[in-house]
C-alpha positions in Angstrom: 14.4 -2.7 -0.5 14.9 -5.0 2.4 12.8 -8.1 3.3 11.8 -8.1 6.9 9.8 -11.3 7.0 6.8 -13.2 5.8 3.1 -13.2 6.9 -0.1 -14.8 5.8 -2.3 -13.0 3.3 -5.0 -13.0 6.0 -2.7 -11.0 8.3 -2.2 -8.5 5.5 -6.0 -8.2 4.9 -6.4 -7.8 8.7 -4.0 -4.9 8.7 -5.7 -3.3 5.7 -9.2 -3.7 7.2 -8.2 -2.4 10.6 -6.7 0.7 8.9 -10.1 1.2 7.2 -12.0 0.4 10.4 -10.0 3.0 12.5 -9.5 5.6 9.8 -12.1 6.0 7.1 -14.9 4.3 9.0 -14.1 6.0 12.3 -15.1 2.9 14.3 -13.8 2.2 17.9 -10.9 -0.2 18.1 -12.0 -3.8 18.5 -10.7 -6.0 21.3 -7.4 -7.7 20.7 -9.2 -11.0 20.5 -11.5 -9.7 17.7 -9.1 -7.4 15.8 -7.9 -9.9 13.2 -11.3 -11.1 12.3 -12.7 -7.6 12.3 -9.8 -6.5 10.0 -10.3 -9.3 7.5 -14.1 -8.9 7.5 -13.7 -5.1 6.9 -11.2 -5.6 4.1 -13.5 -8.1 2.4 -16.6 -6.1 3.0 -15.4 -2.6 2.1 -12.6 -3.4 -0.4 -14.1 -6.5 -2.1 -13.5 -5.2 -5.7 -9.8 -4.6 -4.9 -9.4 -7.9 -3.0 -10.9 -9.6 -6.1 -8.2 -8.1 -8.3 -5.6 -9.4 -6.0 -7.1 -12.9 -6.0 -7.3 -12.9 -9.9 -3.5 -12.3 -9.9 -3.0 -15.7 -8.3 -1.5 -14.9 -4.9 1.0 -17.1 -3.2 0.1 -18.3 0.3 2.2 -15.6 1.9 3.1 -11.9 1.8 6.5 -10.4 2.3 7.0 -7.6 4.7 9.4 -5.2 3.1 11.1 -2.0 4.0 11.3 0.4 1.0 13.7 3.3 0.5 12.8 6.4 -1.6 14.9 4.9 -4.4 12.2 2.2 -4.7 9.5 4.7 -5.4 9.8 4.5 -9.3 8.9 0.8 -9.0 5.5 1.6 -7.4 2.2 2.0 -9.4 -1.3 2.6 -8.1 -4.0 0.1 -8.8 -5.3 2.5 -11.5 -2.0 2.2 -13.4 -0.5 5.6 -12.4 3.1 5.9 -11.3 3.3 6.8 -7.6 5.6 9.7 -8.4 3.3 11.2 -11.0 0.3 10.8 -8.7 2.3 12.5 -5.9 2.9 15.4 -8.2 -0.8 15.7 -9.0 -2.1 15.4 -5.5 0.3 18.0 -4.2 -1.4 20.6 -6.5 -4.9 19.3 -6.1 -7.5 21.5 -4.5 -9.9 18.6 -4.1 -7.8 16.7 -1.6 -5.5 18.5 0.8 -4.5 15.7 3.3 -1.2 15.0 1.6 -0.3 18.7 1.1 -1.2 19.4 4.8 1.0 16.5 6.0 4.2 17.4 4.0 5.4 20.2 6.3 5.2 17.9 9.4 8.5 15.9 9.4 6.8 13.0 11.3 7.2 9.9 9.1 4.0 8.3 7.8 3.5 4.7 8.8 2.9 1.7 6.7 2.2 -0.8 5.8 1.3 0.0 2.3 -0.7 -3.0 0.9 0.8 -4.0 -2.5 1.1 -6.9 -4.9 4.2 -7.9 -6.7 5.9 -10.7 -8.5 9.2 -12.4 -7.6 12.0 -13.5 -9.8 15.1 -15.2 -8.2 13.8 -14.1 -4.8 13.6 -10.4 -5.7 10.5 -8.3 -6.3 10.1 -7.2 -9.9 8.2 -4.1 -10.9 5.5 -3.1 -10.9 4.7 -3.2 -7.2 1.0 -2.2 -7.2 -0.3 -0.2 -4.3 -3.9 -1.2 -3.2 -3.9 0.7 0.1 -1.8 3.6 1.2 -1.8 6.0 -1.8 -1.9 9.1 0.4 0.7 7.8 2.8 2.9 6.8 0.0 2.6 10.3 -1.6 3.6 11.9 1.8 6.6 9.5 2.0 7.7 10.5 -1.5 7.2 14.2 -0.8 9.1 14.0 2.5 12.0 12.3 0.7 12.0 15.0 -2.0 12.1 17.6 0.7 15.3 16.1 2.2 13.5 14.0 4.9 14.0 10.5 3.5 13.0 7.4 5.6 11.9 3.9 4.9 8.3 2.7 4.8 6.9 -0.7 5.4 5.1 -2.6 2.7 3.1 -5.8 2.9 3.8 -7.3 -0.5 1.3 -10.0 -1.5 3.3 -12.1 -3.9 1.3 -12.9 -7.1 1.9 -14.9 -10.2 0.6 -12.1 -12.4 0.2 -8.3 -12.3 -3.4 -7.8 -11.1 -6.0 -6.4 -13.5 -5.7 -2.6 -13.1 -8.5 -0.1 -13.3 -6.5 1.9 -15.9 -3.5 1.4 -18.2 -0.1 0.8 -16.6 2.0 3.9 -17.0 5.7 3.4 -18.0 
């Protein structure tokens, strides 16, 4: 894990919202002048229950931009409490969702950022790092690494005082 820099939480929400805007919502790209506000608005509008969980965890005023290696994967949990590696195993055999399985043969690295929360102790992130956005991309990243194609992935880590309330139990 390597710290690349810091950014404001609003910038993290803007990235998250623009990913939703361009991806799941299939909306045309906003102008550069509008993109930040469109991104924040979209994250707040479409992901309000998740943003609320982040706010309940008492975020600091900044987020860290990190670069993770595959060795960092065991520290990651999904906001439902599952370990990223266990969810990757499940999604790779799922017939309900084939996006991850279809992407694994393509060696092109998936792009971040993953949107996560985490706590710091002595300047270092301590587990769990909770993924709020990027479950599927993170699963492809893990699967690529297991297939001998490791690379780093960028994470925007919203630094919080507490672990956010999860939608399920935290898996060990």
